[in-house]
C-alpha positions as CSV (number, residue, x, y, z in Angstrom):
1,M,49.9,25.2,-8.2
2,T,47.9,22.2,-8.5
3,A,44.3,22.3,-7.0
4,T,43.5,19.9,-4.8
5,P,41.7,17.2,-5.6
6,P,37.8,16.9,-3.3
7,R,38.1,14.5,-0.9
8,P,35.7,11.7,-1.1
9,A,32.6,11.8,0.8
10,P,32.5,9.0,3.1
11,A,30.6,6.4,2.7
12,K,27.8,5.4,5.0
13,P,28.7,2.6,7.7
14,A,27.2,-1.1,6.8
15,L,24.6,-1.9,9.8
16,S,24.5,-5.3,11.7
17,F,21.8,-7.6,10.9
18,W,20.4,-7.0,13.8
19,Q,20.4,-3.3,13.8
20,I,18.5,-3.6,10.4
21,W,16.1,-6.4,12.3
22,N,15.6,-4.0,14.8
23,M,14.6,-1.3,12.2
24,C,12.3,-2.8,10.5
25,F,10.7,-4.5,13.3
26,G,7.9,-1.5,13.2
27,F,6.3,-2.9,9.8
28,L,5.8,-6.2,12.5
29,G,2.8,-4.0,13.9
30,I,1.8,-1.8,10.8
31,Q,0.9,-4.7,8.1
32,F,-0.7,-6.6,11.7
33,G,-3.2,-3.6,11.5
34,L,-3.1,-3.4,7.8
35,A,-3.9,-6.8,7.7
36,L,-6.7,-7.0,10.2
37,Q,-8.3,-3.8,8.0
38,N,-8.1,-6.0,4.3
39,A,-9.6,-9.3,5.7
40,N,-12.1,-7.7,8.2
41,V,-13.3,-4.0,7.2
42,S,-15.7,-5.5,4.4
43,R,-17.1,-8.2,6.7
44,I,-17.6,-5.2,9.6
45,F,-19.4,-3.3,6.6
46,Q,-21.7,-5.8,5.7
47,T,-22.8,-6.9,9.6
48,L,-23.8,-3.3,9.7
49,G,-26.2,-3.3,6.8
50,A,-23.7,-2.2,3.8
51,D,-24.9,-3.8,0.4
52,V,-21.9,-5.2,-2.2
53,A,-22.5,-2.5,-4.4
54,S,-21.9,0.2,-1.6
55,I,-18.4,-1.6,-0.3
56,P,-16.2,0.3,-2.6
57,G,-18.0,3.7,-1.7
58,L,-16.8,2.9,2.1
59,W,-13.4,1.9,1.1
60,I,-13.1,4.8,-0.7
61,A,-11.3,6.5,2.6
62,A,-8.8,4.5,3.1
63,P,-6.4,5.2,-0.8
64,A,-7.7,8.8,0.0
65,T,-6.3,9.3,3.0
66,G,-3.0,8.0,1.9
67,L,-3.3,10.2,-1.1
68,I,-3.0,13.6,1.0
69,V,-0.9,12.3,4.0
70,Q,1.8,10.2,2.7
71,P,3.6,13.4,0.7
72,I,2.7,16.1,3.5
73,I,4.4,13.0,6.2
74,G,7.5,12.5,3.7
75,Y,7.5,16.6,3.1
76,C,7.7,17.2,6.7
77,S,9.8,14.5,8.0
78,D,12.5,15.0,5.6
79,R,12.6,18.2,7.3
80,T,12.1,17.3,10.9
81,W,14.8,16.9,13.7
82,T,14.1,16.3,17.2
83,R,15.5,14.4,20.4
84,L,13.5,11.7,19.1
85,G,14.9,12.2,15.3
86,R,14.1,12.4,12.2
87,R,11.2,9.9,11.4
88,R,10.4,8.4,14.6
89,P,8.4,11.1,15.8
90,Y,6.2,10.0,13.0
91,F,6.2,6.7,13.8
92,L,5.4,6.9,17.4
93,A,2.3,9.3,16.6
94,G,0.7,7.3,13.9
95,A,1.0,4.0,16.2
96,V,-0.8,5.7,18.9
97,L,-3.9,6.8,17.1
98,A,-3.7,3.8,15.0
99,T,-4.0,1.6,18.3
100,L,-6.9,3.6,19.0
101,A,-9.0,3.5,15.6
102,L,-8.2,-0.6,15.9
103,L,-9.5,-0.8,18.9
104,A,-13.0,1.4,18.4
105,M,-13.7,0.2,15.0
106,P,-15.0,-3.0,15.9
107,N,-17.1,-1.0,18.6
108,A,-18.8,0.8,15.7
109,P,-22.5,0.9,16.5
110,A,-23.5,2.5,12.9
111,L,-21.7,1.9,9.4
112,W,-21.2,5.4,9.2
113,I,-19.0,5.4,12.6
114,A,-16.8,2.1,10.7
115,A,-16.5,4.0,7.9
116,G,-14.8,7.4,9.8
117,L,-12.6,4.7,11.6
118,L,-11.6,3.5,8.5
119,W,-10.5,6.5,7.5
120,I,-8.5,7.7,11.0
121,M,-6.8,3.9,11.1
122,D,-5.9,4.4,7.8
123,A,-4.6,8.1,8.2
124,S,-2.8,6.8,11.0
125,I,-1.4,3.7,9.8
126,N,0.3,6.1,6.5
127,V,1.8,8.2,9.1
128,S,4.0,5.4,10.4
129,M,4.7,3.8,7.5
130,E,5.8,6.0,4.9
131,P,8.9,7.2,7.3
132,F,9.7,3.4,7.3
133,R,10.4,3.6,3.5
134,A,12.6,6.7,3.5
135,F,14.0,4.9,6.8
136,V,15.8,2.5,5.1
137,G,17.1,4.8,2.5
138,D,18.3,7.1,5.4
139,Q,20.1,4.1,7.2
140,L,21.5,2.0,5.2
141,P,24.5,2.2,2.2
142,E,22.9,1.3,-1.2
143,R,24.3,-2.2,-1.3
144,Q,22.2,-3.2,2.0
145,R,19.0,-1.5,0.9
146,P,17.7,-4.6,-0.8
147,L,18.3,-6.4,2.8
148,G,16.0,-3.6,4.6
149,Y,13.6,-4.1,2.3
150,T,13.5,-7.8,1.9
151,M,13.3,-7.6,5.8
152,Q,10.5,-5.2,5.8
153,S,8.6,-7.6,3.7
154,F,9.3,-10.9,6.0
155,F,7.7,-8.7,8.9
156,I,5.3,-7.4,6.7
157,G,4.8,-11.1,5.8
158,V,4.2,-12.3,9.4
159,G,2.8,-10.0,10.9
160,A,-0.2,-10.3,7.6
161,V,-0.4,-14.1,8.4
162,V,-1.2,-14.1,12.1
163,A,-3.4,-11.2,11.6
164,S,-5.1,-12.2,9.0
165,L,-5.8,-15.9,10.7
166,L,-6.5,-14.4,14.0
167,P,-10.6,-14.4,14.1
168,W,-10.4,-18.4,12.1
169,L,-7.9,-19.3,15.4
170,L,-10.3,-18.0,17.7
171,A,-13.2,-19.2,16.4
172,R,-11.2,-22.9,16.5
173,L,-10.7,-21.8,19.8
174,G,-14.6,-21.2,20.6
175,V,-14.9,-17.5,20.6
176,A,-18.4,-16.9,19.2
177,N,-18.2,-16.5,15.6
178,V,-21.6,-15.2,14.7
179,A,-22.3,-11.8,14.6
180,P,-25.3,-10.7,17.0
181,A,-28.3,-8.5,15.6
182,D,-26.5,-5.4,16.7
183,G,-23.2,-6.0,16.6
184,I,-20.0,-7.6,15.1
185,P,-18.6,-11.3,16.1
186,D,-16.5,-11.5,19.1
187,T,-13.5,-13.3,16.6
188,V,-13.2,-9.5,14.9
189,K,-13.5,-7.5,18.0
190,Y,-10.5,-9.8,20.1
191,S,-8.4,-10.1,17.1
192,F,-8.4,-6.0,16.8
193,Y,-7.9,-5.4,20.4
194,L,-4.9,-7.8,19.8
195,G,-3.7,-6.0,16.7
196,G,-3.9,-2.6,18.4
197,L,-0.9,-3.9,20.9
198,V,0.9,-5.6,18.1
199,L,1.1,-2.5,16.1
200,L,1.8,0.0,19.1
201,G,4.6,-2.5,20.9
202,S,6.3,-3.3,17.6
203,V,6.9,0.4,16.7
204,L,7.8,1.3,20.0
205,W,10.2,-1.8,19.8
206,T,12.4,-0.1,16.8
207,I,11.8,3.4,18.1
208,V,13.7,2.6,21.3
209,R,16.0,0.2,19.8
210,S,17.4,2.3,16.7
211,R,19.5,5.3,16.2
212,E,19.1,7.9,13.0
213,Y,21.6,10.1,11.2
214,S,21.4,13.5,11.7
215,P,20.7,16.0,8.6
216,G,24.4,17.1,8.8
217,E,25.5,13.4,8.9
218,L,23.6,12.2,5.8
219,R,24.7,15.5,4.1
220,G,28.2,14.0,4.8
221,F,27.6,10.9,3.0
222,T,26.7,12.6,-0.1
223,G,29.8,15.3,-0.2
224,G,27.7,18.0,0.6
225,E,25.1,17.6,-2.6
226,D,21.6,16.4,-1.5
227,G,19.9,16.7,-4.9
228,A,17.3,18.8,-3.2
229,A,17.0,21.9,-6.1
230,P,13.8,22.7,-7.1
231,A,11.9,20.7,-10.6
232,D,11.0,22.6,-13.3
233,A,7.1,22.9,-13.9
234,S,7.1,25.7,-15.6
235,R,5.3,23.8,-18.4
236,A,3.1,21.8,-15.9
237,W,0.1,23.7,-17.3
238,R,-0.5,21.5,-20.2
239,F,-0.4,18.4,-18.5
240,G,-2.8,20.2,-16.1
241,L,-5.3,21.2,-18.6
242,L,-5.1,17.7,-20.1
243,L,-6.7,16.4,-16.7
244,L,-9.1,19.1,-16.4
245,A,-10.4,18.1,-19.7
246,V,-11.0,14.6,-19.0
247,G,-12.0,15.3,-15.4
248,V,-14.6,17.4,-16.6
249,A,-15.5,15.0,-19.6
250,V,-15.9,12.0,-16.3
251,L,-18.1,14.4,-14.7
252,F,-20.4,15.2,-17.8
253,A,-20.3,11.2,-18.3
254,I,-21.7,10.9,-14.6
255,R,-24.7,13.4,-15.4
256,R,-25.4,12.0,-18.5
257,F,-25.7,8.3,-17.9
258,A,-26.4,8.3,-14.0
259,L,-23.5,6.4,-13.3
260,E,-22.4,5.2,-9.7
261,R,-22.2,8.3,-7.2
262,E,-18.1,7.0,-6.0
263,M,-17.5,8.0,-9.8
264,Y,-17.3,12.0,-8.4
265,L,-14.2,10.7,-6.8
266,L,-12.7,9.8,-10.3
267,A,-13.5,13.1,-11.8
268,G,-12.9,15.2,-8.9
269,G,-9.2,14.1,-8.3
270,L,-8.9,14.9,-12.2
271,V,-9.7,18.1,-11.8
272,V,-8.2,18.8,-8.4
273,F,-4.8,17.7,-10.0
274,G,-5.3,19.6,-13.3
275,L,-6.0,23.1,-11.3
276,L,-2.9,22.3,-8.9
277,F,-0.7,21.3,-12.2
278,A,-1.9,24.8,-13.7
279,W,-1.1,26.6,-10.5
280,R,2.0,25.4,-10.1
281,S,3.4,26.2,-13.6
282,V,2.4,29.8,-12.6
283,T,3.2,30.3,-9.3
284,R,6.4,31.6,-7.6
285,S,5.7,29.7,-3.8
286,R,8.0,27.8,-2.8
287,G,6.0,26.0,0.0
288,M,4.9,22.4,0.5
289,L,2.3,22.3,-1.7
290,A,4.6,23.7,-4.6
291,Q,7.3,21.5,-4.2
292,V,5.5,18.2,-3.3
293,M,3.7,19.2,-7.0
294,G,6.8,20.3,-8.8
295,D,8.4,17.0,-7.8
296,L,5.7,15.4,-8.7
297,Y,6.4,17.0,-12.3
298,G,9.6,16.3,-12.4
299,M,10.1,12.8,-10.9
300,P,13.0,10.8,-12.0
301,D,12.2,8.5,-15.8
302,T,12.1,5.4,-13.4
303,M,9.5,6.5,-11.5
304,R,7.3,7.8,-14.3
305,R,7.8,4.5,-15.6
306,L,7.4,2.3,-12.8
307,A,3.9,4.6,-11.7
308,W,2.3,2.3,-14.9
309,V,3.7,-0.6,-13.5
310,Q,2.1,0.2,-10.0
311,L,-1.2,1.6,-11.4
312,F,-2.5,-1.8,-12.5
313,T,-0.8,-3.7,-9.8
314,W,-2.5,-2.4,-7.2
315,F,-6.1,-2.3,-8.7
316,A,-5.8,-5.7,-8.7
317,L,-4.8,-6.0,-4.9
318,F,-7.8,-3.7,-4.0
319,A,-9.8,-5.6,-6.0
320,L,-8.9,-8.8,-3.9
321,W,-9.4,-6.6,-0.6
322,I,-12.4,-5.1,-1.1
323,Y,-14.4,-7.8,-2.8
324,A,-12.4,-11.2,-1.4
325,T,-15.1,-12.1,1.2
326,A,-18.4,-10.9,-0.8
327,A,-16.9,-13.5,-3.2
328,V,-16.0,-16.5,-1.5
329,T,-18.7,-16.3,0.8
330,A,-21.5,-15.7,-2.3
331,V,-19.2,-18.5,-4.6
332,H,-17.9,-20.9,-2.7
333,F,-20.2,-21.0,0.8
334,G,-23.3,-20.3,-1.0
335,S,-24.7,-16.9,1.4
336,A,-24.8,-13.4,1.2
337,D,-25.9,-13.0,4.8
338,P,-23.6,-11.6,6.8
339,H,-25.7,-12.6,9.7
340,S,-25.9,-16.6,8.7
341,A,-23.3,-19.6,9.6
342,A,-22.5,-20.3,6.2
343,Y,-21.8,-16.5,5.6
344,N,-19.0,-16.2,8.8
345,E,-17.7,-19.2,8.0
346,G,-16.4,-18.0,4.6
347,A,-15.7,-14.8,5.7
348,N,-13.3,-16.4,8.0
349,W,-11.9,-18.6,5.5
350,V,-11.0,-15.2,3.8
351,G,-8.8,-14.2,6.4
352,V,-7.2,-17.7,6.3
353,L,-6.4,-17.7,2.1
354,F,-5.1,-13.9,3.5
355,A,-2.6,-15.5,5.7
356,A,-1.8,-18.0,3.2
357,Y,-0.5,-15.6,0.8
358,N,1.3,-13.4,2.8
359,G,2.9,-17.1,4.5
360,F,3.7,-17.9,0.4
361,A,4.9,-14.5,0.4
362,A,7.1,-14.9,2.9
363,L,8.4,-17.9,1.3
364,A,9.0,-16.5,-1.6
365,A,11.4,-13.7,-0.4
366,I,13.8,-16.6,0.2
367,A,13.4,-17.6,-3.7
368,I,13.4,-14.1,-5.1
369,P,16.8,-13.2,-4.6
370,W,17.8,-16.5,-6.5
371,M,15.5,-15.1,-8.9
372,V,16.4,-11.8,-9.5
373,R,20.7,-12.9,-9.5
374,R,19.0,-15.4,-12.8
375,W,16.8,-12.7,-14.7
376,G,17.4,-9.7,-13.5
377,L,14.6,-7.2,-11.1
378,R,12.1,-6.6,-14.3
379,I,12.0,-10.3,-15.3
380,S,11.7,-11.5,-11.9
381,H,8.9,-9.0,-10.9
382,L,7.1,-9.8,-14.5
383,L,7.0,-13.4,-13.8
384,N,6.0,-12.9,-10.0
385,L,3.2,-10.7,-11.2
386,W,2.1,-13.3,-13.8
387,L,1.9,-15.3,-11.1
388,G,-0.5,-13.8,-8.9
389,G,-2.8,-12.8,-12.1
390,A,-2.9,-16.6,-12.5
391,G,-4.0,-17.1,-9.3
392,L,-6.9,-14.3,-9.2
393,L,-8.0,-15.8,-13.0
394,S,-8.1,-19.0,-10.8
395,F,-11.3,-18.1,-8.5
396,L,-13.5,-18.3,-11.8
397,L,-12.4,-22.1,-12.1
398,V,-11.6,-23.4,-8.2
399,R,-15.3,-24.4,-6.9
400,D,-13.7,-26.2,-3.6
401,P,-12.6,-23.2,-1.2
402,H,-9.9,-25.4,0.2
403,W,-8.2,-25.8,-3.4
404,L,-8.0,-21.7,-3.5
405,L,-5.0,-22.2,-1.0
406,A,-3.5,-22.9,-4.0
407,S,-4.4,-19.8,-5.7
408,M,-2.7,-18.0,-3.1
409,V,1.1,-19.1,-3.7
410,G,0.7,-17.1,-7.3
411,V,-0.6,-14.3,-4.9
412,G,1.8,-14.7,-2.9
413,F,4.8,-14.3,-5.1
414,A,3.4,-11.3,-6.4
415,W,2.7,-10.0,-2.9
416,A,6.3,-10.7,-1.6
417,S,7.4,-8.3,-5.6
418,I,5.9,-5.7,-5.0
419,L,6.6,-5.1,-1.9
420,S,9.9,-5.1,-2.3
421,L,11.8,-5.1,-6.3
422,P,9.8,-1.6,-7.3
423,Y,11.7,-0.3,-4.3
424,A,14.8,-1.9,-5.2
425,L,14.5,-0.2,-9.0
426,L,13.4,2.6,-7.3
427,S,15.8,3.9,-4.4
428,D,19.3,4.7,-6.4
429,D,17.3,7.0,-8.1
430,L,16.2,9.2,-5.3
431,P,19.0,12.1,-4.0
432,A,19.2,12.0,-0.1
433,A,16.8,15.5,1.0
434,K,14.0,14.2,-0.6
435,M,14.2,10.4,-0.4
436,G,11.0,11.1,2.5
437,V,8.7,13.3,-0.3
438,Y,9.3,11.2,-2.9
439,M,8.6,8.0,-1.6
440,G,5.1,10.1,-0.7
441,I,5.1,10.6,-4.5
442,F,5.7,7.3,-5.4
443,N,2.2,6.1,-2.6
444,F,0.3,8.1,-5.5
445,F,1.0,5.4,-7.7
446,I,-0.3,2.9,-5.1
447,V,-3.2,5.2,-3.7
448,I,-4.6,6.5,-7.3
449,P,-5.1,2.9,-9.0
450,Q,-7.4,1.7,-5.5
451,L,-9.5,5.1,-5.9
452,L,-9.8,4.5,-9.4
453,A,-10.7,0.6,-8.3
454,A,-13.4,1.8,-5.9
455,S,-14.6,4.5,-8.3
456,V,-15.1,2.1,-11.4
457,L,-15.6,-1.8,-10.1
458,G,-18.8,-1.0,-8.8
459,L,-20.1,0.2,-12.3
460,L,-18.1,-2.4,-14.0
461,L,-19.8,-5.4,-12.3
462,R,-23.7,-4.0,-12.4
463,L,-23.0,-3.3,-16.4
464,C,-20.6,-6.4,-17.1
465,F,-21.4,-9.1,-14.4
466,H,-24.7,-8.6,-13.0
467,G,-22.8,-7.3,-9.9
468,Q,-21.2,-10.8,-9.2
469,A,-18.1,-10.1,-6.8
470,I,-16.3,-13.1,-8.5
471,W,-15.2,-11.0,-11.7
472,A,-13.6,-8.3,-9.6
473,L,-11.1,-11.0,-8.6
474,A,-10.9,-11.8,-12.4
475,L,-10.8,-8.1,-13.5
476,G,-7.3,-7.9,-11.1
477,G,-6.2,-11.2,-12.3
478,A,-6.3,-9.6,-15.7
479,S,-4.8,-6.4,-14.4
480,L,-1.6,-8.0,-13.2
481,I,-1.1,-9.7,-16.3
482,V,-0.9,-6.3,-17.8
483,A,1.2,-4.6,-14.9
484,G,3.7,-7.5,-15.8
485,L,4.3,-6.1,-19.1
486,F,5.3,-2.8,-18.6
487,T,7.4,-4.3,-15.9
488,L,9.5,-4.6,-19.5
489,R,9.6,-0.5,-19.6
490,V,11.3,-0.2,-16.5
491,R,15.2,0.5,-16.6
492,E,17.4,-1.8,-15.1
493,P,19.7,-0.2,-12.2
494,A,23.2,-0.6,-13.6
495,R,24.8,-2.6,-10.6
496,E,22.4,-5.3,-11.1
497,A,22.1,-5.5,-14.7
498,G,25.8,-6.3,-14.1
499,A,25.4,-8.8,-11.8
């Protein structure tokens, strides 16, 4: 008797444009909060007494939080099912906590309190943001995932434009823009208050207007095969010993040459991950930490190659975010005094520049699909990263701050590409049952370069560039050029290569 062939798994149904709109709308608020953070937190730190050399260390909280939070949230959300769904409980919890942090940040009475609030804010935003990436993979069939990530990029652009412009717009409306002796300018305060309301409201919209497939339904779409088998990490001890040796060498160099204290974070991270990989290779544990470390060691080859692209990409972005205010106010507005009118005018102009690159990113999102059809994912991403590198390098040459808007065109194209094309290159290689944890692990390669930047940029500026923040942006530009070259090592998905 001839065996009956297995019935093919049902295809995941396509969603309408407005269903995709609703499921991505929460990213508007998340990016609103992130844009306020990126454009204004260095300003808040300087206003509360931080000098330029200490700013990278104060920013360490943000990437360190993401390194811990995102894989944990991804792992947990893969295994969650409640009346509210799988990912949406995390949307809600993160949005409420981030809103409270946004309301408190501009009222921080001391620098250490502001640094602590940054930690809380970034952790909360990460709790909401990580499941949003997995949400697209859960809900959309493969052919619609690029549209889902593009829609997220659109809301990222809109939210960031408005949020980055807010202090500048409020100043034009007559709101006080110069900080009092013991506080933050009213333009920044009111911007953060509004940001909290937008973040909470937009995430609630997605929670109310979207539904989720149950774990059983998701297994049905893959024919019961979820790709959840544990990765083989029996040889992880070799990589662990390598990381441990490098970490010890960095610790020795810090003590021997009296390097910046921020370098301890880099050394400590290498030692911790080295020990964890060594432990994972011998443990029989099936707990969360063991599974996350095993999946990190056994990640798909596409993710491994993209890791190098992300390393140089996010080093550059972090350099931009933490040094743009110090660079533009000092070089283009001629003031390093946070209580001067020139400094605050320059700081507001940085908000305009950040709004500009996000606005250009929204326009670039229209051009990028054409670029992908014409040249493929890899070459399109390379070209966009090189445009961003040219934009950051041009800060060395431009002296009229208004012409920096032209520099932001390249940065905008790079930003739109960074938010979409790596995920398009990656998502089809990820198993459905591990979508959340792998998106969290992929975030390591966003966070680690930021920690690296926070650890070494201050040292590089002191030793090589006399503490001038403008050179941090130049280093970022060079880093984007290198990231583009590493894109050539990434395998093009077959469905895109044959398009």
